[in-house]
C-alpha positions as CSV (number, residue, x, y, z in Angstrom):
1,M,18.6,23.9,3.4
2,S,20.2,24.1,6.8
3,G,22.1,27.1,8.2
4,L,25.4,25.6,7.2
5,G,24.2,25.0,3.7
6,R,23.0,28.6,3.3
7,W,26.3,29.9,4.8
8,S,28.3,27.7,2.4
9,L,26.2,28.9,-0.6
10,G,26.8,32.5,0.3
11,I,30.5,32.0,0.8
12,G,30.9,30.0,-2.3
13,V,29.1,32.5,-4.5
14,G,31.2,35.3,-3.0
15,L,34.5,33.4,-3.5
16,L,33.6,32.8,-7.2
17,V,32.8,36.4,-7.7
18,V,36.2,37.3,-6.2
19,A,37.8,34.6,-8.5
20,V,36.3,36.3,-11.6
21,L,37.5,39.7,-10.5
22,C,41.0,38.4,-9.8
23,R,41.0,36.8,-13.2
24,A,40.1,40.1,-14.8
25,L,43.0,41.7,-12.9
26,N,45.3,38.8,-14.1
27,L,46.0,37.5,-10.6
28,I,46.2,33.9,-11.5
29,P,47.3,32.3,-8.2
30,V,44.6,34.1,-6.3
31,T,42.1,33.2,-8.9
32,V,42.9,29.5,-8.6
33,I,42.8,29.4,-4.8
34,T,39.6,31.4,-4.5
35,G,38.0,29.4,-7.3
36,L,38.8,26.1,-5.7
37,L,37.6,27.2,-2.3
38,G,34.4,28.6,-3.9
39,L,33.7,25.3,-5.7
40,I,34.3,23.4,-2.4
41,A,31.8,25.7,-0.6
42,L,29.2,25.3,-3.4
43,G,29.7,21.5,-3.3
44,M,29.0,21.5,0.4
45,A,25.9,23.6,-0.1
46,G,24.7,21.2,-2.9
47,Y,25.3,18.2,-0.7
48,D,23.4,19.8,2.1
49,A,20.5,20.6,-0.2
50,I,20.3,17.1,-1.5
51,Y,20.5,15.7,2.0
52,E,17.6,17.8,3.2
53,W,15.6,17.0,0.2
54,Q,16.2,13.3,0.7
55,G,15.0,13.6,4.3
56,R,11.8,15.3,3.2
57,V,11.2,12.6,0.6
58,D,11.7,9.8,3.2
59,L,9.3,11.5,5.6
60,R,6.6,11.7,2.9
61,R,7.1,8.0,2.1
62,R,6.8,7.0,5.7
63,E,3.7,9.2,6.1
64,A,2.1,7.6,3.0
65,R,2.9,4.1,4.2
66,A,1.3,4.9,7.6
67,H,-1.7,6.3,5.9
68,R,-2.2,3.2,3.8
69,E,-1.8,1.0,6.9
70,R,-4.4,3.1,8.7
71,E,-6.9,2.8,5.8
72,G,-6.2,-1.0,5.6
73,R,-7.1,-1.5,9.2
74,Q,-10.3,0.6,8.9
75,G,-11.4,-1.3,5.9
76,R,-11.5,-4.6,7.7
């Protein structure tokens, strides 16, 4: 996960904690706003994690293809 993803994850979790505390204090407008912002931040972190994971999978696939091609040339 990149730095932006980690930052978004931390901010998102913090905002959701604030939303839960505001709900306990019956501050509904603040709860809604912080909850939505927290969910957006967690969505950004999730997107970043999936993007990084997909990049690593693509790198492994390219590496495996190059390895197969190298073995095929050596076998001839």
